[in-house]
Backbone and ligand atoms as CSV (ligand in chain L), in Angstrom:
chain,resi,resn,atom,element,x,y,z
A,1,UNK,N,N,0.840,-1.203,0.000
A,1,UNK,CA,C,0.000,0.000,0.000
A,1,UNK,C,C,0.877,1.256,0.000
A,2,UNK,N,N,1.813,1.326,-0.990
A,2,UNK,CA,C,2.698,2.482,-1.036
A,2,UNK,C,C,1.841,3.745,-1.217
A,3,UNK,N,N,0.939,3.667,-2.209
A,3,UNK,CA,C,-0.014,4.752,-2.370
A,3,UNK,C,C,-1.391,4.104,-2.271
A,4,UNK,N,N,-2.280,4.798,-1.627
A,4,UNK,CA,C,-3.574,4.176,-1.361
A,4,UNK,C,C,-4.358,3.991,-2.659
A,5,UNK,N,N,-4.717,2.747,-2.974
A,5,UNK,CA,C,-5.484,2.474,-4.189
A,5,UNK,C,C,-6.942,2.845,-3.958
A,6,UNK,N,N,-7.658,2.922,-5.080
A,6,UNK,CA,C,-9.092,3.246,-4.998
A,6,UNK,C,C,-9.823,2.192,-4.160
A,7,UNK,N,N,-9.480,0.906,-4.409
A,7,UNK,CA,C,-10.172,-0.156,-3.659
A,7,UNK,C,C,-9.764,-0.148,-2.189
A,8,UNK,N,N,-8.488,0.215,-1.924
A,8,UNK,CA,C,-8.033,0.316,-0.533
A,8,UNK,C,C,-8.806,1.405,0.196
A,9,UNK,N,N,-8.965,2.543,-0.479
A,9,UNK,CA,C,-9.703,3.658,0.135
A,9,UNK,C,C,-11.154,3.254,0.390
A,10,UNK,N,N,-11.747,2.542,-0.577
A,10,UNK,CA,C,-13.136,2.104,-0.410
A,10,UNK,C,C,-13.279,1.180,0.794
A,11,UNK,N,N,-12.288,0.302,0.961
A,11,UNK,CA,C,-12.321,-0.642,2.087
A,11,UNK,C,C,-12.274,0.123,3.414
A,12,UNK,N,N,-11.440,1.144,3.466
A,12,UNK,CA,C,-11.319,1.924,4.707
A,12,UNK,C,C,-12.626,2.672,4.991
A,13,UNK,N,N,-13.217,3.218,3.933
A,13,UNK,CA,C,-14.501,3.913,4.105
A,13,UNK,C,C,-15.557,2.923,4.609
A,14,UNK,N,N,-15.504,1.716,4.064
A,14,UNK,CA,C,-16.470,0.684,4.497
A,14,UNK,C,C,-16.249,0.332,5.986
A,15,UNK,N,N,-14.979,0.198,6.388
A,15,UNK,CA,C,-14.667,-0.118,7.794
A,15,UNK,C,C,-15.160,1.014,8.711
A,16,UNK,N,N,-14.910,2.249,8.308
A,16,UNK,CA,C,-15.367,3.382,9.125
A,16,UNK,C,C,-16.896,3.347,9.264
A,17,UNK,N,N,-17.574,2.962,8.180
A,17,UNK,CA,C,-19.037,2.915,8.181
A,17,UNK,C,C,-19.595,1.894,9.168
A,18,UNK,N,N,-18.810,0.825,9.432
A,18,UNK,CA,C,-19.276,-0.211,10.365
A,18,UNK,C,C,-19.553,0.359,11.754
A,19,UNK,N,N,-18.837,1.414,12.116
A,19,UNK,CA,C,-18.888,1.906,13.504
A,19,UNK,C,C,-19.462,3.315,13.597
A,20,UNK,N,N,-20.233,3.694,12.587
A,20,UNK,CA,C,-20.698,5.085,12.589
A,20,UNK,C,C,-21.669,5.390,13.731
A,21,UNK,N,N,-22.274,4.345,14.309
A,21,UNK,CA,C,-23.184,4.593,15.432
A,21,UNK,C,C,-22.490,4.499,16.795
A,22,UNK,N,N,-21.197,4.164,16.778
A,22,UNK,CA,C,-20.455,4.060,18.046
A,22,UNK,C,C,-20.041,5.456,18.519
A,23,UNK,N,N,-20.024,5.627,19.847
A,23,UNK,CA,C,-19.598,6.923,20.393
A,23,UNK,C,C,-18.089,7.116,20.236
A,24,UNK,N,N,-17.337,6.030,20.503
A,24,UNK,CA,C,-15.871,6.116,20.404
A,24,UNK,C,C,-15.379,5.003,19.468
A,25,UNK,N,N,-15.487,5.256,18.167
A,25,UNK,CA,C,-15.220,4.183,17.200
A,25,UNK,C,C,-13.758,3.981,16.850
A,26,UNK,N,N,-12.883,4.886,17.274
A,26,UNK,CA,C,-11.529,4.896,16.705
A,26,UNK,C,C,-10.764,3.584,16.893
A,27,UNK,N,N,-10.773,3.047,18.123
A,27,UNK,CA,C,-10.004,1.815,18.359
A,27,UNK,C,C,-10.519,0.665,17.490
A,28,UNK,N,N,-11.839,0.578,17.361
A,28,UNK,CA,C,-12.419,-0.518,16.563
A,28,UNK,C,C,-12.054,-0.358,15.095
A,29,UNK,N,N,-12.130,0.867,14.611
A,29,UNK,CA,C,-11.781,1.126,13.205
A,29,UNK,C,C,-10.309,0.773,12.962
A,30,UNK,N,N,-9.446,1.258,13.846
A,30,UNK,CA,C,-8.006,1.016,13.644
A,30,UNK,C,C,-7.669,-0.468,13.762
A,31,UNK,N,N,-8.341,-1.176,14.684
A,31,UNK,CA,C,-8.101,-2.617,14.813
A,31,UNK,C,C,-8.473,-3.343,13.527
A,32,UNK,N,N,-9.618,-2.997,12.968
A,32,UNK,CA,C,-10.056,-3.648,11.724
A,32,UNK,C,C,-9.083,-3.349,10.582
A,33,UNK,N,N,-8.618,-2.109,10.529
A,33,UNK,CA,C,-7.682,-1.739,9.447
A,33,UNK,C,C,-6.352,-2.465,9.637
A,34,UNK,N,N,-5.892,-2.515,10.882
A,34,UNK,CA,C,-4.628,-3.231,11.157
A,34,UNK,C,C,-4.754,-4.699,10.731
A,35,UNK,N,N,-5.892,-5.321,11.063
A,35,UNK,CA,C,-6.100,-6.727,10.696
A,35,UNK,C,C,-6.193,-6.910,9.183
A,36,UNK,N,N,-6.847,-5.976,8.550
A,36,UNK,CA,C,-7.084,-6.090,7.098
A,36,UNK,C,C,-5.801,-5.837,6.298
A,37,UNK,N,N,-5.062,-4.780,6.661
A,37,UNK,CA,C,-3.921,-4.355,5.838
A,37,UNK,C,C,-2.562,-4.663,6.470
A,38,UNK,N,N,-2.537,-4.888,7.788
A,38,UNK,CA,C,-1.266,-5.182,8.455
A,38,UNK,C,C,-0.524,-3.962,8.955
A,39,UNK,N,N,-0.961,-2.781,8.536
A,39,UNK,CA,C,-0.363,-1.542,9.046
A,39,UNK,C,C,-1.258,-0.356,8.712
A,40,UNK,N,N,-0.943,0.789,9.337
A,40,UNK,CA,C,-1.834,1.952,9.212
A,40,UNK,C,C,-0.993,3.196,8.876
A,41,UNK,N,N,-0.619,3.340,7.611
A,41,UNK,CA,C,0.213,4.490,7.248
A,41,UNK,C,C,-0.579,5.800,7.249
A,42,UNK,N,N,0.139,6.906,7.054
A,42,UNK,CA,C,-0.468,8.236,7.160
A,42,UNK,C,C,-1.614,8.448,6.179
A,43,UNK,N,N,-1.451,7.958,4.942
A,43,UNK,CA,C,-2.527,8.209,3.963
A,43,UNK,C,C,-3.822,7.508,4.365
A,44,UNK,N,N,-3.681,6.405,5.094
A,44,UNK,CA,C,-4.871,5.709,5.598
A,44,UNK,C,C,-5.482,6.506,6.750
A,45,UNK,N,N,-4.623,7.033,7.614
A,45,UNK,CA,C,-5.119,7.850,8.733
A,45,UNK,C,C,-5.897,9.058,8.212
A,46,UNK,N,N,-5.451,9.602,7.062
A,46,UNK,CA,C,-6.139,10.765,6.494
A,46,UNK,C,C,-7.561,10.402,6.049
A,47,UNK,N,N,-7.711,9.211,5.486
A,47,UNK,CA,C,-9.057,8.775,5.066
A,47,UNK,C,C,-9.938,8.589,6.304
A,48,UNK,N,N,-9.367,7.964,7.346
A,48,UNK,CA,C,-10.131,7.747,8.583
A,48,UNK,C,C,-10.547,9.095,9.166
A,49,UNK,N,N,-9.640,10.056,9.125
A,49,UNK,CA,C,-9.937,11.387,9.653
A,49,UNK,C,C,-11.098,12.021,8.900
A,50,UNK,N,N,-11.042,11.909,7.570
A,50,UNK,CA,C,-12.098,12.495,6.734
A,50,UNK,C,C,-13.458,11.835,7.019
A,51,UNK,N,N,-13.423,10.536,7.215
A,51,UNK,CA,C,-14.678,9.797,7.420
A,51,UNK,C,C,-15.275,10.005,8.801
A,52,UNK,N,N,-14.416,10.192,9.805
A,52,UNK,CA,C,-14.908,10.236,11.194
A,52,UNK,C,C,-14.926,11.642,11.805
A,53,UNK,N,N,-14.176,12.554,11.182
A,53,UNK,CA,C,-14.067,13.896,11.760
A,53,UNK,C,C,-13.057,13.961,12.898
A,54,UNK,N,N,-12.375,12.839,13.167
A,54,UNK,CA,C,-11.336,12.824,14.208
A,54,UNK,C,C,-10.037,13.327,13.571
A,55,UNK,N,N,-9.302,14.189,14.261
A,55,UNK,CA,C,-8.111,14.784,13.650
A,55,UNK,C,C,-7.032,13.727,13.391
A,56,UNK,N,N,-6.226,13.975,12.354
A,56,UNK,CA,C,-5.109,13.075,12.047
A,56,UNK,C,C,-4.147,13.017,13.239
A,57,UNK,N,N,-3.969,14.146,13.930
A,57,UNK,CA,C,-3.061,14.174,15.085
A,57,UNK,C,C,-3.520,13.184,16.155
A,58,UNK,N,N,-4.824,13.153,16.389
A,58,UNK,CA,C,-5.345,12.230,17.408
A,58,UNK,C,C,-5.184,10.773,16.948
A,59,UNK,N,N,-5.484,10.531,15.684
A,59,UNK,CA,C,-5.359,9.166,15.145
A,59,UNK,C,C,-3.899,8.722,15.204
A,60,UNK,N,N,-3.004,9.593,14.791
A,60,UNK,CA,C,-1.573,9.284,14.807
A,60,UNK,C,C,-1.117,8.967,16.235
A,61,UNK,N,N,-1.635,9.744,17.189
A,61,UNK,CA,C,-1.286,9.521,18.597
A,61,UNK,C,C,-1.685,8.123,19.060
A,62,UNK,N,N,-2.862,7.681,18.654
A,62,UNK,CA,C,-3.349,6.350,19.057
A,62,UNK,C,C,-2.518,5.263,18.364
A,63,UNK,N,N,-2.277,5.429,17.073
A,63,UNK,CA,C,-1.540,4.412,16.307
A,63,UNK,C,C,-0.129,4.221,16.882
A,64,UNK,N,N,0.500,5.319,17.278
A,64,UNK,CA,C,1.871,5.212,17.778
A,64,UNK,C,C,1.928,4.822,19.258
A,65,UNK,N,N,0.821,5.015,19.989
A,65,UNK,CA,C,0.834,4.668,21.422
A,65,UNK,C,C,0.734,3.163,21.635
A,66,UNK,N,N,-0.141,2.509,20.885
A,66,UNK,CA,C,-0.373,1.076,21.098
A,66,UNK,C,C,0.528,0.244,20.193
A,67,UNK,N,N,1.247,-0.700,20.806
A,67,UNK,CA,C,2.239,-1.440,20.020
A,67,UNK,C,C,1.596,-2.401,19.027
A,68,UNK,N,N,0.312,-2.737,19.203
A,68,UNK,CA,C,-0.279,-3.648,18.217
A,68,UNK,C,C,-0.717,-2.934,16.942
A,69,UNK,N,N,-0.637,-1.596,16.928
A,69,UNK,CA,C,-0.817,-0.880,15.665
A,69,UNK,C,C,0.559,-0.579,15.100
A,70,UNK,N,N,0.638,-0.557,13.777
A,70,UNK,CA,C,1.931,-0.323,13.156
A,70,UNK,C,C,1.809,0.684,12.019
A,71,UNK,N,N,2.803,1.569,11.904
A,71,UNK,CA,C,2.817,2.555,10.811
A,71,UNK,C,C,3.415,1.974,9.543
A,72,UNK,N,N,4.186,0.911,9.703
A,72,UNK,CA,C,4.887,0.333,8.551
A,72,UNK,C,C,4.566,-1.158,8.469
A,73,UNK,N,N,4.744,-1.769,7.288
A,73,UNK,CA,C,4.450,-3.196,7.177
A,73,UNK,C,C,5.374,-4.010,8.066
A,74,UNK,N,N,4.851,-5.042,8.668
A,74,UNK,CA,C,5.684,-5.940,9.492
A,74,UNK,C,C,6.127,-7.115,8.642
A,75,UNK,N,N,7.185,-7.790,9.119
A,75,UNK,CA,C,7.690,-8.938,8.392
A,75,UNK,C,C,6.792,-10.161,8.561
A,76,UNK,N,N,7.086,-11.185,7.752
A,76,UNK,CA,C,6.332,-12.428,7.858
A,76,UNK,C,C,6.550,-13.058,9.229
A,77,UNK,N,N,7.784,-12.966,9.723
A,77,UNK,CA,C,8.111,-13.500,11.046
A,77,UNK,C,C,8.443,-12.331,11.974
A,78,UNK,N,N,7.688,-12.233,13.044
A,78,UNK,CA,C,7.898,-11.149,14.000
A,78,UNK,C,C,8.620,-11.713,15.214
A,79,UNK,N,N,9.865,-11.293,15.360
A,79,UNK,CA,C,10.707,-11.788,16.449
A,79,UNK,C,C,10.526,-10.860,17.642
A,80,UNK,N,N,9.768,-11.308,18.617
A,80,UNK,CA,C,9.510,-10.486,19.795
A,80,UNK,C,C,10.488,-10.861,20.902
A,81,UNK,N,N,11.391,-9.952,21.206
A,81,UNK,CA,C,12.368,-10.215,22.270
A,81,UNK,C,C,11.901,-9.504,23.529
A,82,UNK,N,N,11.679,-10.276,24.585
A,82,UNK,CA,C,11.245,-9.675,25.841
A,82,UNK,C,C,12.409,-8.955,26.503
A,83,UNK,N,N,12.172,-7.685,26.825
A,83,UNK,CA,C,13.190,-6.917,27.544
A,83,UNK,C,C,12.662,-6.534,28.926
A,84,UNK,N,N,11.689,-7.301,29.422
A,84,UNK,CA,C,11.200,-7.083,30.787
A,84,UNK,C,C,12.308,-7.396,31.788
A,85,UNK,N,N,12.069,-7.041,33.039
A,85,UNK,CA,C,13.141,-7.133,34.040
A,85,UNK,C,C,13.750,-8.524,34.153
A,86,UNK,N,N,12.890,-9.557,34.283
A,86,UNK,CA,C,13.410,-10.922,34.489
A,86,UNK,C,C,14.263,-11.359,33.309
A,87,UNK,N,N,13.829,-11.008,32.105
A,87,UNK,CA,C,14.601,-11.384,30.915
A,87,UNK,C,C,15.851,-10.526,30.799
A,88,UNK,N,N,15.701,-9.255,31.133
A,88,UNK,CA,C,16.829,-8.329,30.994
A,88,UNK,C,C,18.012,-8.758,31.850
A,89,UNK,N,N,17.720,-9.145,33.102
A,89,UNK,CA,C,18.823,-9.516,33.998
A,89,UNK,C,C,19.469,-10.839,33.554
A,90,UNK,N,N,18.780,-11.563,32.684
A,90,UNK,CA,C,19.371,-12.814,32.187
A,90,UNK,C,C,19.926,-12.664,30.770
A,91,UNK,N,N,20.170,-11.440,30.370
A,91,UNK,CA,C,20.903,-11.233,29.111
A,91,UNK,C,C,20.053,-10.983,27.883
A,92,UNK,N,N,18.790,-10.524,28.057
A,92,UNK,CA,C,17.924,-10.299,26.895
A,92,UNK,C,C,18.483,-9.254,25.934
A,93,UNK,N,N,19.174,-8.269,26.483
A,93,UNK,CA,C,19.717,-7.216,25.599
A,93,UNK,C,C,20.718,-7.802,24.602
A,94,UNK,N,N,21.562,-8.716,25.085
A,94,UNK,CA,C,22.555,-9.323,24.183
A,94,UNK,C,C,21.853,-10.163,23.113
A,95,UNK,N,N,20.722,-10.766,23.497
A,95,UNK,CA,C,19.983,-11.597,22.527
A,95,UNK,C,C,19.369,-10.733,21.431
A,96,UNK,N,N,18.723,-9.648,21.821
A,96,UNK,CA,C,18.115,-8.786,20.793
A,96,UNK,C,C,19.224,-8.154,19.936
A,97,UNK,N,N,20.352,-7.834,20.562
A,97,UNK,CA,C,21.483,-7.281,19.795
A,97,UNK,C,C,21.976,-8.286,18.764
A,98,UNK,N,N,21.964,-9.557,19.135
A,98,UNK,CA,C,22.438,-10.592,18.211
A,98,UNK,C,C,21.483,-10.731,17.024
A,99,UNK,N,N,20.169,-10.721,17.299
A,99,UNK,CA,C,19.201,-10.748,16.192
A,99,UNK,C,C,19.441,-9.543,15.275
A,100,UNK,N,N,19.667,-8.371,15.870
A,100,UNK,CA,C,19.900,-7.156,15.083
A,100,UNK,C,C,21.140,-7.311,14.216
A,101,UNK,N,N,22.185,-7.848,14.822
A,101,UNK,CA,C,23.459,-8.002,14.099
A,101,UNK,C,C,23.278,-8.952,12.902
A,102,UNK,N,N,22.633,-10.077,13.147
A,102,UNK,CA,C,22.490,-11.083,12.080
A,102,UNK,C,C,21.579,-10.586,10.962
A,103,UNK,N,N,20.498,-9.913,11.337
A,103,UNK,CA,C,19.509,-9.499,10.331
A,103,UNK,C,C,19.792,-8.111,9.766
A,104,UNK,N,N,20.687,-7.358,10.404
A,104,UNK,CA,C,21.045,-6.035,9.896
A,104,UNK,C,C,19.941,-5.007,10.070
A,105,UNK,N,N,19.100,-5.179,11.065
A,105,UNK,CA,C,18.034,-4.202,11.343
A,105,UNK,C,C,17.989,-3.912,12.845
A,106,UNK,N,N,17.405,-2.757,13.162
A,106,UNK,CA,C,17.237,-2.406,14.577
A,106,UNK,C,C,15.865,-2.891,15.052
A,107,UNK,N,N,15.672,-2.976,16.381
A,107,UNK,CA,C,14.333,-3.290,16.888
A,107,UNK,C,C,13.309,-2.308,16.319
A,108,UNK,N,N,12.164,-2.836,15.916
A,108,UNK,CA,C,11.127,-2.006,15.310
A,108,UNK,C,C,11.220,-1.984,13.789
A,109,UNK,N,N,12.332,-2.493,13.244
A,109,UNK,CA,C,12.505,-2.471,11.785
A,109,UNK,C,C,12.217,-3.841,11.177
A,110,UNK,N,N,12.059,-3.823,9.842
A,110,UNK,CA,C,11.768,-5.038,9.074
A,110,UNK,C,C,12.838,-5.214,8.002
A,111,UNK,N,N,13.250,-6.438,7.775
A,111,UNK,CA,C,14.262,-6.681,6.738
A,111,UNK,C,C,13.703,-6.308,5.361
A,112,UNK,N,N,14.604,-5.932,4.444
A,112,UNK,CA,C,14.188,-5.455,3.117
A,112,UNK,C,C,13.377,-6.512,2.360
A,113,UNK,N,N,13.638,-7.800,2.638
A,113,UNK,CA,C,12.889,-8.845,1.930
A,113,UNK,C,C,11.527,-9.117,2.568
A,114,UNK,N,N,11.181,-8.346,3.625
A,114,UNK,CA,C,9.873,-8.506,4.255
A,114,UNK,C,C,9.757,-9.764,5.105
A,115,UNK,N,N,10.882,-10.382,5.398
A,115,UNK,CA,C,10.834,-11.664,6.098
A,115,UNK,C,C,10.749,-11.496,7.628
A,116,UNK,N,N,11.597,-10.635,8.182
A,116,UNK,CA,C,11.691,-10.550,9.647
A,116,UNK,C,C,11.477,-9.123,10.156
A,117,UNK,N,N,10.778,-9.044,11.277
A,117,UNK,CA,C,10.696,-7.797,12.052
A,117,UNK,C,C,11.205,-8.125,13.443
A,118,UNK,N,N,11.974,-7.233,14.027
A,118,UNK,CA,C,12.376,-7.411,15.429
A,118,UNK,C,C,11.579,-6.435,16.287
A,119,UNK,N,N,10.930,-6.953,17.293
A,119,UNK,CA,C,10.183,-6.108,18.227
A,119,UNK,C,C,10.755,-6.291,19.632
A,120,UNK,N,N,10.941,-5.194,20.324
A,120,UNK,CA,C,11.309,-5.263,21.742
A,120,UNK,C,C,10.011,-5.267,22.543
A,121,UNK,N,N,9.813,-6.289,23.374
A,121,UNK,CA,C,8.566,-6.421,24.127
A,121,UNK,C,C,8.793,-6.184,25.617
A,122,UNK,N,N,7.705,-5.797,26.300
A,122,UNK,CA,C,7.755,-5.819,27.758
A,122,UNK,C,C,7.385,-7.233,28.172
A,123,UNK,N,N,7.374,-7.496,29.467
A,123,UNK,CA,C,7.125,-8.851,29.985
A,123,UNK,C,C,5.999,-9.567,29.237
A,124,UNK,N,N,6.285,-10.761,28.732
A,124,UNK,CA,C,5.265,-11.526,28.007
A,124,UNK,C,C,4.691,-12.638,28.895
A,125,UNK,N,N,4.949,-12.550,30.187
A,125,UNK,CA,C,4.349,-13.488,31.132
A,125,UNK,C,C,5.045,-14.831,31.177
A,126,UNK,N,N,6.289,-14.874,30.753
A,126,UNK,CA,C,7.030,-16.139,30.754
A,126,UNK,C,C,8.332,-15.980,31.544
A,127,UNK,N,N,8.249,-15.217,32.638
A,127,UNK,CA,C,9.467,-14.878,33.404
A,127,UNK,C,C,10.196,-16.129,33.890
A,128,UNK,N,N,9.447,-17.212,34.178
A,128,UNK,CA,C,10.054,-18.446,34.694
A,128,UNK,C,C,10.999,-19.093,33.697
A,129,UNK,N,N,10.852,-18.752,32.409
A,129,UNK,CA,C,11.723,-19.338,31.389
A,129,UNK,C,C,12.553,-18.253,30.711
A,130,UNK,N,N,12.816,-17.186,31.473
A,130,UNK,CA,C,13.594,-16.063,30.960
A,130,UNK,C,C,15.027,-16.509,30.620
A,131,UNK,N,N,15.632,-15.903,29.618
A,131,UNK,CA,C,15.079,-14.883,28.730
A,131,UNK,C,C,14.231,-15.505,27.624
A,132,UNK,N,N,13.085,-14.896,27.374
A,132,UNK,CA,C,12.117,-15.479,26.431
A,132,UNK,C,C,12.050,-14.673,25.140
A,133,UNK,N,N,11.896,-15.415,24.052
A,133,UNK,CA,C,11.701,-14.806,22.736
A,133,UNK,C,C,10.455,-15.449,22.139
A,134,UNK,N,N,9.609,-14.648,21.514
A,134,UNK,CA,C,8.396,-15.178,20.890
A,134,UNK,C,C,8.438,-14.851,19.400
A,135,UNK,N,N,8.323,-15.882,18.567
A,135,UNK,CA,C,8.312,-15.646,17.121
A,135,UNK,C,C,6.975,-16.136,16.583
A,136,UNK,N,N,6.171,-15.202,16.113
A,136,UNK,CA,C,4.806,-15.497,15.624
A,136,UNK,C,C,4.043,-16.388,16.605
A,137,UNK,N,N,4.211,-16.120,17.893
A,137,UNK,CA,C,3.433,-16.842,18.894
A,137,UNK,C,C,4.133,-18.067,19.464
A,138,UNK,N,N,5.206,-18.527,18.826
A,138,UNK,CA,C,5.966,-19.650,19.386
A,138,UNK,C,C,7.004,-19.094,20.359
A,139,UNK,N,N,6.929,-19.561,21.607
A,139,UNK,CA,C,7.848,-19.021,22.617
A,139,UNK,C,C,9.102,-19.889,22.707
A,140,UNK,N,N,10.234,-19.238,22.637
A,140,UNK,CA,C,11.529,-19.911,22.797
A,140,UNK,C,C,12.023,-19.635,24.210
A,141,UNK,N,N,12.081,-20.675,25.066
A,141,UNK,CA,C,12.474,-20.457,26.456
A,141,UNK,C,C,13.990,-20.413,26.628
A,142,UNK,N,N,14.399,-19.723,27.677
A,142,UNK,CA,C,15.822,-19.678,28.075
A,142,UNK,C,C,16.739,-19.515,26.872
A,143,UNK,N,N,16.452,-18.516,26.080
A,143,UNK,CA,C,17.282,-18.264,24.884
A,143,UNK,C,C,18.684,-17.866,25.291
A,144,UNK,N,N,19.627,-18.227,24.457
A,144,UNK,CA,C,21.001,-17.761,24.661
A,144,UNK,C,C,21.477,-17.126,23.359
A,145,UNK,N,N,22.476,-16.292,23.470
A,145,UNK,CA,C,23.038,-15.626,22.289
A,145,UNK,C,C,23.481,-16.675,21.271
A,146,UNK,N,N,24.036,-17.773,21.753
A,146,UNK,CA,C,24.539,-18.816,20.849
A,146,UNK,C,C,23.444,-19.477,20.025
A,147,UNK,N,N,22.215,-19.469,20.553
A,147,UNK,CA,C,21.103,-20.111,19.824
A,147,UNK,C,C,20.552,-19.228,18.698
A,148,UNK,N,N,20.817,-17.935,18.789
A,148,UNK,CA,C,20.171,-16.995,17.859
A,148,UNK,C,C,20.463,-17.321,16.388
A,149,UNK,N,N,21.734,-17.568,16.001
A,149,UNK,CA,C,21.990,-17.849,14.576
A,149,UNK,C,C,21.201,-19.050,14.068
A,150,UNK,N,N,21.066,-20.073,14.902
A,150,UNK,CA,C,20.355,-21.282,14.467
A,150,UNK,C,C,18.854,-21.009,14.290
A,151,UNK,N,N,18.302,-20.231,15.223
A,151,UNK,CA,C,16.867,-19.904,15.117
A,151,UNK,C,C,16.605,-19.150,13.811
A,152,UNK,N,N,17.446,-18.166,13.516
A,152,UNK,CA,C,17.269,-17.400,12.265
A,152,UNK,C,C,17.444,-18.323,11.063
A,153,UNK,N,N,18.478,-19.165,11.108
A,153,UNK,CA,C,18.744,-20.079,9.989
A,153,UNK,C,C,17.573,-21.032,9.771
A,154,UNK,N,N,16.958,-21.498,10.858
A,154,UNK,CA,C,15.819,-22.410,10.741
A,154,UNK,C,C,14.655,-21.753,10.007
A,155,UNK,N,N,14.388,-20.484,10.343
A,155,UNK,CA,C,13.282,-19.790,9.661
A,155,UNK,C,C,13.615,-19.536,8.192
A,156,UNK,N,N,14.879,-19.226,7.936
A,156,UNK,CA,C,15.285,-18.998,6.541
A,156,UNK,C,C,15.166,-20.306,5.747
A,157,UNK,N,N,15.577,-21.409,6.377
A,157,UNK,CA,C,15.509,-22.714,5.700
A,157,UNK,C,C,14.056,-23.088,5.422
A,158,UNK,N,N,13.199,-22.776,6.390
A,158,UNK,CA,C,11.772,-23.052,6.237
A,158,UNK,C,C,11.240,-22.333,4.991
A,159,UNK,N,N,11.684,-21.106,4.805
A,159,UNK,CA,C,11.244,-20.330,3.642
A,159,UNK,C,C,11.802,-20.921,2.358
A,160,UNK,N,N,13.097,-21.342,2.435
A,160,UNK,CA,C,13.738,-21.921,1.252
A,160,UNK,C,C,13.031,-23.167,0.813
A,161,UNK,N,N,12.506,-23.919,1.798
A,161,UNK,CA,C,11.846,-25.189,1.499
A,161,UNK,C,C,10.407,-24.977,1.040
A,162,UNK,N,N,9.862,-23.771,1.346
A,162,UNK,CA,C,8.431,-23.529,1.037
A,162,UNK,C,C,8.207,-23.348,-0.457
L,1,FES,S1,S,10.247,-10.312,31.907
L,1,FES,FE1,FE,10.410,-11.503,30.106
L,1,FES,S2,S,8.759,-12.859,30.313
L,1,FES,FE2,FE,8.576,-11.631,32.047
């Protein structure tokens, strides 16, 4: 969705229409758009603003506040590295740094081939198996820096075999 297509704009208008009777429709609209398109860039926010009368500044504020909304497309595999306290004291920073080094991207970024995104997460509720990494919902317990290259290689191999 580099530039918003006519059909993309129509879809957004349709989503906004679903909640026209709601008092506070913004979260529902943005959730539907995030699910439908995978991200919510500025040109989409402008359409939502026009349809709802809510300012782009307010919409932008919501999109950037909640981590489940994204301004840019995410990768096929989202590598969520927990940087909560329990994981942090067990070396989570070195683990996320290793993913960054291998993939050549910073946390919050996506590889150019659209394959991987690295996300820094707060506690994911798996402190007992810290440091924890979650990739598309699969939790990797007690991760170590040494395991990182193999995990990345496994996902790459999976793609090669697909
Ligand atoms: S701090 Fe990482 S799972 Fe709780």
